N, CA, C and O atoms as a CHARMM CRD file, in Angstrom:
* protein
*
  268
    1    1 MET  N    142.78800 103.33900 159.58900 PROA 1      0.00000
    2    1 MET  CA   141.90000 102.54300 159.04800 PROA 1      0.00000
    3    1 MET  C    141.33900 103.09100 157.70600 PROA 1      0.00000
    4    1 MET  O    140.66000 102.46400 156.89300 PROA 1      0.00000
    5    2 LYS  N    141.75000 104.37600 157.63300 PROA 2      0.00000
    6    2 LYS  CA   140.97600 104.76200 156.16900 PROA 2      0.00000
    7    2 LYS  C    141.77100 104.17100 155.18800 PROA 2      0.00000
    8    2 LYS  O    141.29700 103.55200 154.23600 PROA 2      0.00000
    9    3 LYS  N    142.79800 104.31400 155.35800 PROA 3      0.00000
   10    3 LYS  CA   143.97900 103.69800 154.50500 PROA 3      0.00000
   11    3 LYS  C    143.48000 102.27700 153.98900 PROA 3      0.00000
   12    3 LYS  O    143.31900 101.87900 152.83600 PROA 3      0.00000
   13    4 LEU  N    143.28800 101.64700 155.19800 PROA 4      0.00000
   14    4 LEU  CA   142.87900 100.10300 154.84400 PROA 4      0.00000
   15    4 LEU  C    141.75100  99.77500 153.69100 PROA 4      0.00000
   16    4 LEU  O    141.75200  98.92200 152.80300 PROA 4      0.00000
   17    5 LYS  N    140.68700 100.88900 154.08800 PROA 5      0.00000
   18    5 LYS  CA   139.52100 100.82300 153.62400 PROA 5      0.00000
   19    5 LYS  C    139.51900 101.19900 151.89600 PROA 5      0.00000
   20    5 LYS  O    138.75500 100.71400 151.06100 PROA 5      0.00000
   21    6 GLN  N    140.59200 102.18800 151.66200 PROA 6      0.00000
   22    6 GLN  CA   140.72500 102.67200 150.32400 PROA 6      0.00000
   23    6 GLN  C    141.49400 101.64200 149.61100 PROA 6      0.00000
   24    6 GLN  O    141.25800 101.52500 148.40800 PROA 6      0.00000
   25    7 ILE  N    142.41500 100.83900 150.17300 PROA 7      0.00000
   26    7 ILE  CA   143.13600  99.77900 149.76200 PROA 7      0.00000
   27    7 ILE  C    142.10900  98.82400 149.16200 PROA 7      0.00000
   28    7 ILE  O    142.03300  98.70900 147.93800 PROA 7      0.00000
   29    8 ALA  N    141.15200  97.99200 150.15400 PROA 8      0.00000
   30    8 ALA  CA   140.46400  97.49000 149.82500 PROA 8      0.00000
   31    8 ALA  C    139.45800  97.57200 148.81800 PROA 8      0.00000
   32    8 ALA  O    139.06200  96.63700 148.12200 PROA 8      0.00000
   33    9 ALA  N    139.09700  98.68600 148.79200 PROA 9      0.00000
   34    9 ALA  CA   137.98900  99.19300 147.98600 PROA 9      0.00000
   35    9 ALA  C    139.03600  99.32200 146.19200 PROA 9      0.00000
   36    9 ALA  O    138.47800  98.92100 145.17100 PROA 9      0.00000
   37   10 TRP  N    140.24900  99.81000 146.13500 PROA 10     0.00000
   38   10 TRP  CA   141.04000  99.57300 144.80700 PROA 10     0.00000
   39   10 TRP  C    140.90100  98.08300 144.56700 PROA 10     0.00000
   40   10 TRP  O    140.26700  97.60800 143.62500 PROA 10     0.00000
   41   11 ILE  N    141.58500  97.33500 145.55400 PROA 11     0.00000
   42   11 ILE  CA   141.48100  95.71700 145.07300 PROA 11     0.00000
   43   11 ILE  C    140.23200  95.25800 144.56600 PROA 11     0.00000
   44   11 ILE  O    140.14700  94.64900 143.50000 PROA 11     0.00000
   45   12 GLY  N    139.19400  95.54800 145.34200 PROA 12     0.00000
   46   12 GLY  CA   137.91500  95.40100 145.07500 PROA 12     0.00000
   47   12 GLY  C    137.82400  95.65500 143.51000 PROA 12     0.00000
   48   12 GLY  O    137.58800  94.68400 142.79200 PROA 12     0.00000
   49   13 ILE  N    137.98800  96.82400 142.98300 PROA 13     0.00000
   50   13 ILE  CA   137.54400  97.45100 142.00100 PROA 13     0.00000
   51   13 ILE  C    138.20200  96.75800 140.59400 PROA 13     0.00000
   52   13 ILE  O    137.58200  96.64500 139.53700 PROA 13     0.00000
   53   14 ILE  N    139.67300  96.29900 140.83900 PROA 14     0.00000
   54   14 ILE  CA   140.50300  95.58300 139.99000 PROA 14     0.00000
   55   14 ILE  C    140.10300  94.24200 139.72600 PROA 14     0.00000
   56   14 ILE  O    139.93800  93.85900 138.56800 PROA 14     0.00000
   57   15 VAL  N    139.92100  93.44100 140.78800 PROA 15     0.00000
   58   15 VAL  CA   139.23200  91.89700 140.74000 PROA 15     0.00000
   59   15 VAL  C    137.93300  92.06700 140.25200 PROA 15     0.00000
   60   15 VAL  O    137.65500  91.28200 139.34500 PROA 15     0.00000
   61   16 ILE  N    137.08700  92.81900 140.56000 PROA 16     0.00000
   62   16 ILE  CA   135.79600  92.81700 139.96800 PROA 16     0.00000
   63   16 ILE  C    135.48100  93.10100 138.22700 PROA 16     0.00000
   64   16 ILE  O    134.76600  92.49100 137.43100 PROA 16     0.00000
   65   17 THR  N    136.18600  94.06300 138.10300 PROA 17     0.00000
   66   17 THR  CA   136.59700  94.64600 136.60300 PROA 17     0.00000
   67   17 THR  C    137.30500  93.27300 135.96300 PROA 17     0.00000
   68   17 THR  O    136.87900  92.96400 134.85000 PROA 17     0.00000
   69   18 GLY  N    138.13800  92.57900 136.42800 PROA 18     0.00000
   70   18 GLY  CA   138.81800  91.32800 135.62000 PROA 18     0.00000
   71   18 GLY  C    137.65200  90.28600 135.81200 PROA 18     0.00000
   72   18 GLY  O    137.63100  89.65800 134.75300 PROA 18     0.00000
   73   19 LEU  N    136.79400  89.85800 136.54100 PROA 19     0.00000
   74   19 LEU  CA   135.98500  89.16200 136.48200 PROA 19     0.00000
   75   19 LEU  C    134.86300  89.26300 135.33700 PROA 19     0.00000
   76   19 LEU  O    134.70600  88.40000 134.47300 PROA 19     0.00000
   77   20 VAL  N    134.02700  90.55900 135.46500 PROA 20     0.00000
   78   20 VAL  CA   133.51500  91.08800 134.35400 PROA 20     0.00000
   79   20 VAL  C    134.16500  90.93500 133.14000 PROA 20     0.00000
   80   20 VAL  O    133.45600  90.43500 132.26600 PROA 20     0.00000
   81   21 ILE  N    135.15600  91.17800 132.86200 PROA 21     0.00000
   82   21 ILE  CA   135.57400  90.88500 131.71100 PROA 21     0.00000
   83   21 ILE  C    136.47900  89.50600 131.15200 PROA 21     0.00000
   84   21 ILE  O    137.19200  89.39200 130.15500 PROA 21     0.00000
   85   22 ALA  N    136.17000  88.63300 132.11400 PROA 22     0.00000
   86   22 ALA  CA   136.75300  87.50900 132.03700 PROA 22     0.00000
   87   22 ALA  C    135.22800  86.87400 131.62400 PROA 22     0.00000
   88   22 ALA  O    135.02900  85.99400 130.78700 PROA 22     0.00000
   89   23 THR  N    134.38300  87.45400 132.31000 PROA 23     0.00000
   90   23 THR  CA   132.96900  86.69800 132.18600 PROA 23     0.00000
   91   23 THR  C    132.52800  86.95600 130.80000 PROA 23     0.00000
   92   23 THR  O    132.20900  86.02900 130.05500 PROA 23     0.00000
   93   24 PHE  N    132.49600  88.57000 130.32900 PROA 24     0.00000
   94   24 PHE  CA   132.37700  88.72600 129.20500 PROA 24     0.00000
   95   24 PHE  C    132.90400  87.80900 127.84800 PROA 24     0.00000
   96   24 PHE  O    132.37800  87.55900 126.76400 PROA 24     0.00000
   97   25 VAL  N    134.00500  87.50000 128.37500 PROA 25     0.00000
   98   25 VAL  CA   135.10800  87.04500 127.02700 PROA 25     0.00000
   99   25 VAL  C    134.71200  85.38200 126.89600 PROA 25     0.00000
  100   25 VAL  O    134.62100  84.71700 125.86400 PROA 25     0.00000
  101   26 LEU  N    134.52600  84.98900 128.19400 PROA 26     0.00000
  102   26 LEU  CA   133.80700  83.65300 128.38500 PROA 26     0.00000
  103   26 LEU  C    132.23800  83.43700 127.56500 PROA 26     0.00000
  104   26 LEU  O    131.75800  82.40500 127.09700 PROA 26     0.00000
  105   27 GLY  N    131.80500  84.52400 127.59700 PROA 27     0.00000
  106   27 GLY  CA   130.23000  84.38800 127.09800 PROA 27     0.00000
  107   27 GLY  C    130.07300  84.29100 125.91600 PROA 27     0.00000
  108   27 GLY  O    129.21300  83.65200 125.31000 PROA 27     0.00000
  109   28 ILE  N    131.16000  85.12300 125.41000 PROA 28     0.00000
  110   28 ILE  CA   131.17600  85.44700 124.02600 PROA 28     0.00000
  111   28 ILE  C    131.62100  84.31400 123.19300 PROA 28     0.00000
  112   28 ILE  O    131.19100  84.13000 122.05400 PROA 28     0.00000
  113   29 GLY  N    132.64700  83.41700 123.87900 PROA 29     0.00000
  114   29 GLY  CA   133.08100  82.29300 123.43500 PROA 29     0.00000
  115   29 GLY  C    132.42500  81.11800 123.29500 PROA 29     0.00000
  116   29 GLY  O    132.71400  80.25400 122.46800 PROA 29     0.00000
  117   30 GLY  N    131.09900  81.04200 124.49000 PROA 30     0.00000
  118   30 GLY  CA   130.49100  79.96300 124.41400 PROA 30     0.00000
  119   30 GLY  C    130.74600  78.91300 125.57800 PROA 30     0.00000
  120   30 GLY  O    130.24800  77.80200 125.76000 PROA 30     0.00000
  121   31 SER  N    131.67900  79.62400 126.30100 PROA 31     0.00000
  122   31 SER  CA   132.31000  78.37000 127.28600 PROA 31     0.00000
  123   31 SER  C    131.20700  77.87500 128.61600 PROA 31     0.00000
  124   31 SER  O    130.40400  78.53300 129.27800 PROA 31     0.00000
  125   32 ALA  N    131.43600  77.00000 128.63400 PROA 32     0.00000
  126   32 ALA  CA   130.75100  76.33600 129.96500 PROA 32     0.00000
  127   32 ALA  C    130.97900  77.05800 131.37900 PROA 32     0.00000
  128   32 ALA  O    130.19900  76.85300 132.30900 PROA 32     0.00000
  129   33 LEU  N    131.97400  77.83000 131.48700 PROA 33     0.00000
  130   33 LEU  CA   132.58800  78.31500 132.49700 PROA 33     0.00000
  131   33 LEU  C    131.42300  79.75800 132.62700 PROA 33     0.00000
  132   33 LEU  O    131.16600  80.21000 133.74300 PROA 33     0.00000
  133   34 THR  N    130.92400  80.24600 131.61200 PROA 34     0.00000
  134   34 THR  CA   130.38000  81.26500 131.91800 PROA 34     0.00000
  135   34 THR  C    129.54700  81.80700 133.25500 PROA 34     0.00000
  136   34 THR  O    129.75500  82.74400 134.02500 PROA 34     0.00000
  137   35 VAL  N    128.59200  80.86800 133.18300 PROA 35     0.00000
  138   35 VAL  CA   127.54100  80.69200 134.77400 PROA 35     0.00000
  139   35 VAL  C    128.64200  80.70300 136.10800 PROA 35     0.00000
  140   35 VAL  O    128.58800  81.52600 137.02300 PROA 35     0.00000
  141   36 PRO  N    129.39900  79.86600 136.02100 PROA 36     0.00000
  142   36 PRO  CA   130.48100  79.95900 137.42900 PROA 36     0.00000
  143   36 PRO  C    130.90800  81.15800 137.52700 PROA 36     0.00000
  144   36 PRO  O    131.06300  81.68300 138.63000 PROA 36     0.00000
  145   37 MET  N    131.17100  81.80000 136.35500 PROA 37     0.00000
  146   37 MET  CA   132.09100  83.22900 136.61300 PROA 37     0.00000
  147   37 MET  C    131.37700  84.46600 136.83500 PROA 37     0.00000
  148   37 MET  O    131.86200  85.53600 137.20200 PROA 37     0.00000
  149   38 LEU  N    129.86600  84.13400 136.50700 PROA 38     0.00000
  150   38 LEU  CA   128.93400  85.08800 136.84400 PROA 38     0.00000
  151   38 LEU  C    128.93500  84.70200 138.54100 PROA 38     0.00000
  152   38 LEU  O    129.23100  85.56400 139.36900 PROA 38     0.00000
  153   39 ILE  N    128.69400  83.78600 138.79700 PROA 39     0.00000
  154   39 ILE  CA   128.35700  83.13300 140.47700 PROA 39     0.00000
  155   39 ILE  C    129.78600  83.92300 141.11000 PROA 39     0.00000
  156   39 ILE  O    129.88700  84.72700 142.03700 PROA 39     0.00000
  157   40 LEU  N    130.64700  83.43500 140.35500 PROA 40     0.00000
  158   40 LEU  CA   132.08700  83.79600 141.30600 PROA 40     0.00000
  159   40 LEU  C    131.93400  85.74800 141.35000 PROA 40     0.00000
  160   40 LEU  O    132.03900  86.36300 142.41200 PROA 40     0.00000
  161   41 THR  N    131.74000  86.27400 140.32700 PROA 41     0.00000
  162   41 THR  CA   131.43500  87.90000 140.20700 PROA 41     0.00000
  163   41 THR  C    130.26600  88.27000 141.25000 PROA 41     0.00000
  164   41 THR  O    130.45400  89.34500 141.81800 PROA 41     0.00000
  165   42 MET  N    129.34100  87.72300 141.53100 PROA 42     0.00000
  166   42 MET  CA   128.53800  88.21600 142.47000 PROA 42     0.00000
  167   42 MET  C    129.06700  87.81300 143.84500 PROA 42     0.00000
  168   42 MET  O    128.85800  88.57500 144.78900 PROA 42     0.00000
  169   43 GLY  N    129.75100  86.64700 144.03300 PROA 43     0.00000
  170   43 GLY  CA   130.29100  86.28100 145.40600 PROA 43     0.00000
  171   43 GLY  C    131.54100  87.37200 145.93600 PROA 43     0.00000
  172   43 GLY  O    131.51600  87.96300 147.01600 PROA 43     0.00000
  173   44 VAL  N    132.44900  87.46100 145.07000 PROA 44     0.00000
  174   44 VAL  CA   133.56700  88.55000 145.13700 PROA 44     0.00000
  175   44 VAL  C    133.04200  89.75600 145.44900 PROA 44     0.00000
  176   44 VAL  O    133.58200  90.43900 146.31900 PROA 44     0.00000
  177   45 SER  N    132.02500  90.14700 144.84900 PROA 45     0.00000
  178   45 SER  CA   131.44100  91.83000 145.00700 PROA 45     0.00000
  179   45 SER  C    130.47700  91.69800 146.54500 PROA 45     0.00000
  180   45 SER  O    130.40100  92.69600 147.26200 PROA 45     0.00000
  181   46 ILE  N    129.95900  90.73900 146.84500 PROA 46     0.00000
  182   46 ILE  CA   129.22800  90.89400 148.22700 PROA 46     0.00000
  183   46 ILE  C    130.44200  90.23800 149.18300 PROA 46     0.00000
  184   46 ILE  O    130.01500  90.23900 150.33800 PROA 46     0.00000
  185   47 SER  N    131.23800  89.90800 149.15300 PROA 47     0.00000
  186   47 SER  CA   132.45500  89.37200 150.18800 PROA 47     0.00000
  187   47 SER  C    133.21900  90.85300 150.35900 PROA 47     0.00000
  188   47 SER  O    133.59900  91.35100 151.41900 PROA 47     0.00000
  189   48 ILE  N    133.31900  91.33300 149.20800 PROA 48     0.00000
  190   48 ILE  CA   134.06600  92.95100 149.54200 PROA 48     0.00000
  191   48 ILE  C    133.14100  93.55300 150.18900 PROA 48     0.00000
  192   48 ILE  O    133.44700  94.12700 151.23400 PROA 48     0.00000
  193   49 TRP  N    131.80200  93.56600 149.72600 PROA 49     0.00000
  194   49 TRP  CA   130.85200  94.90700 150.48200 PROA 49     0.00000
  195   49 TRP  C    130.67500  94.29800 151.93500 PROA 49     0.00000
  196   49 TRP  O    130.20100  95.03800 152.79600 PROA 49     0.00000
  197   50 VAL  N    130.97600  93.17900 152.21900 PROA 50     0.00000
  198   50 VAL  CA   130.63700  92.71100 153.81400 PROA 50     0.00000
  199   50 VAL  C    132.04100  92.92600 154.52000 PROA 50     0.00000
  200   50 VAL  O    132.04000  93.12000 155.73600 PROA 50     0.00000
  201   51 LEU  N    133.35400  92.90000 153.75400 PROA 51     0.00000
  202   51 LEU  CA   134.40900  93.30200 154.51600 PROA 51     0.00000
  203   51 LEU  C    134.26700  94.63900 154.57000 PROA 51     0.00000
  204   51 LEU  O    134.58200  95.06000 155.68300 PROA 51     0.00000
  205   52 LEU  N    133.85700  95.63000 153.68300 PROA 52     0.00000
  206   52 LEU  CA   133.96600  96.79500 154.18600 PROA 52     0.00000
  207   52 LEU  C    133.02500  97.38900 154.78700 PROA 52     0.00000
  208   52 LEU  O    133.25800  98.55800 155.09300 PROA 52     0.00000
  209   53 TRP  N    131.73700  96.84100 155.14100 PROA 53     0.00000
  210   53 TRP  CA   131.01400  96.93300 156.26400 PROA 53     0.00000
  211   53 TRP  C    131.42600  96.46900 157.63800 PROA 53     0.00000
  212   53 TRP  O    131.03100  97.06600 158.64000 PROA 53     0.00000
  213   54 PHE  N    132.25900  95.35300 157.70600 PROA 54     0.00000
  214   54 PHE  CA   133.05200  94.98700 158.98600 PROA 54     0.00000
  215   54 PHE  C    134.02400  95.99500 159.08900 PROA 54     0.00000
  216   54 PHE  O    134.02800  96.46300 160.22700 PROA 54     0.00000
  217   55 LEU  N    134.90100  96.54200 158.29500 PROA 55     0.00000
  218   55 LEU  CA   135.72300  97.68700 158.74400 PROA 55     0.00000
  219   55 LEU  C    134.68600  99.07800 159.02200 PROA 55     0.00000
  220   55 LEU  O    135.12800  99.94800 159.77200 PROA 55     0.00000
  221   56 ARG  N    133.73100  99.20700 158.59400 PROA 56     0.00000
  222   56 ARG  CA   133.09400 100.27900 159.16800 PROA 56     0.00000
  223   56 ARG  C    132.61900 100.34600 160.58700 PROA 56     0.00000
  224   56 ARG  O    132.37600 101.38500 161.20200 PROA 56     0.00000
  225   57 LEU  N    132.49300  98.87500 161.13000 PROA 57     0.00000
  226   57 LEU  CA   131.88400  98.54700 162.44700 PROA 57     0.00000
  227   57 LEU  C    132.69500  98.82700 163.15300 PROA 57     0.00000
  228   57 LEU  O    132.43600  99.60800 164.06900 PROA 57     0.00000
  229   58 LEU  N    134.05600  98.26800 162.98700 PROA 58     0.00000
  230   58 LEU  CA   135.32300  98.17000 163.54200 PROA 58     0.00000
  231   58 LEU  C    135.43000  99.89800 164.07900 PROA 58     0.00000
  232   58 LEU  O    135.44300 100.29700 165.24400 PROA 58     0.00000
  233   59 GLU  N    135.48600 100.56700 163.05100 PROA 59     0.00000
  234   59 GLU  CA   135.57500 102.08400 162.80600 PROA 59     0.00000
  235   59 GLU  C    134.89800 102.69500 164.47700 PROA 59     0.00000
  236   59 GLU  O    135.33300 103.22900 165.49800 PROA 59     0.00000
  237   60 LYS  N    133.67600 102.23500 163.95600 PROA 60     0.00000
  238   60 LYS  CA   132.60700 102.72000 164.94900 PROA 60     0.00000
  239   60 LYS  C    133.24900 102.50600 166.25400 PROA 60     0.00000
  240   60 LYS  O    133.72900 103.36700 166.99100 PROA 60     0.00000
  241   61 LYS  N    133.18300 101.11400 166.45300 PROA 61     0.00000
  242   61 LYS  CA   133.84700 100.54200 167.80200 PROA 61     0.00000
  243   61 LYS  C    135.01100 101.57800 168.30100 PROA 61     0.00000
  244   61 LYS  O    134.96200 102.29800 169.29900 PROA 61     0.00000
  245   62 SER  N    136.04100 101.46900 167.37500 PROA 62     0.00000
  246   62 SER  CA   137.06400 102.26400 167.89900 PROA 62     0.00000
  247   62 SER  C    137.13400 103.58700 168.39000 PROA 62     0.00000
  248   62 SER  O    137.88100 103.98400 169.28400 PROA 62     0.00000
  249   63 GLU  N    136.14500 104.37400 167.62200 PROA 63     0.00000
  250   63 GLU  CA   135.84700 106.06700 168.15300 PROA 63     0.00000
  251   63 GLU  C    134.80200 105.63500 169.25500 PROA 63     0.00000
  252   63 GLU  O    134.76900 106.59100 170.02900 PROA 63     0.00000
  253   64 ASP  N    134.10300 104.85500 169.61700 PROA 64     0.00000
  254   64 ASP  CA   133.14100 104.92100 170.75500 PROA 64     0.00000
  255   64 ASP  C    134.74000 104.88400 172.04700 PROA 64     0.00000
  256   64 ASP  O    135.15300 105.81200 172.74100 PROA 64     0.00000
  257   65 ARG  N    135.13800 103.82100 171.96500 PROA 65     0.00000
  258   65 ARG  CA   136.41900 103.41500 172.71400 PROA 65     0.00000
  259   65 ARG  C    137.03400 104.87100 173.13700 PROA 65     0.00000
  260   65 ARG  O    137.11700 105.14900 174.33400 PROA 65     0.00000
  261   66 ASP  N    137.41500 105.69000 172.24800 PROA 66     0.00000
  262   66 ASP  CA   138.14000 106.41800 172.41600 PROA 66     0.00000
  263   66 ASP  C    137.38100 107.78900 173.10300 PROA 66     0.00000
  264   66 ASP  O    138.07700 108.62800 173.67400 PROA 66     0.00000
  265   67 GLN  N    136.07600 107.93200 173.01500 PROA 67     0.00000
  266   67 GLN  CA   135.22700 108.77700 173.73700 PROA 67     0.00000
  267   67 GLN  C    135.16100 108.61900 174.90900 PROA 67     0.00000
  268   67 GLN  O    134.42700 109.33800 175.58800 PROA 67     0.00000
């Protein structure tokens, strides 16, 4: 489970970094897609947080069953 959390965290870092860079470039260029990119960046960040939270809950349940 720890390995899955680490992989999800690294994928999240890469995706969020790419979205922030894309938003910055679109913002400098004056594109109409800047605001949707900001919303997408926030949505992905929240989704990854929820995924990691859910994995933490599953880990606690599996520990409770083992004891």
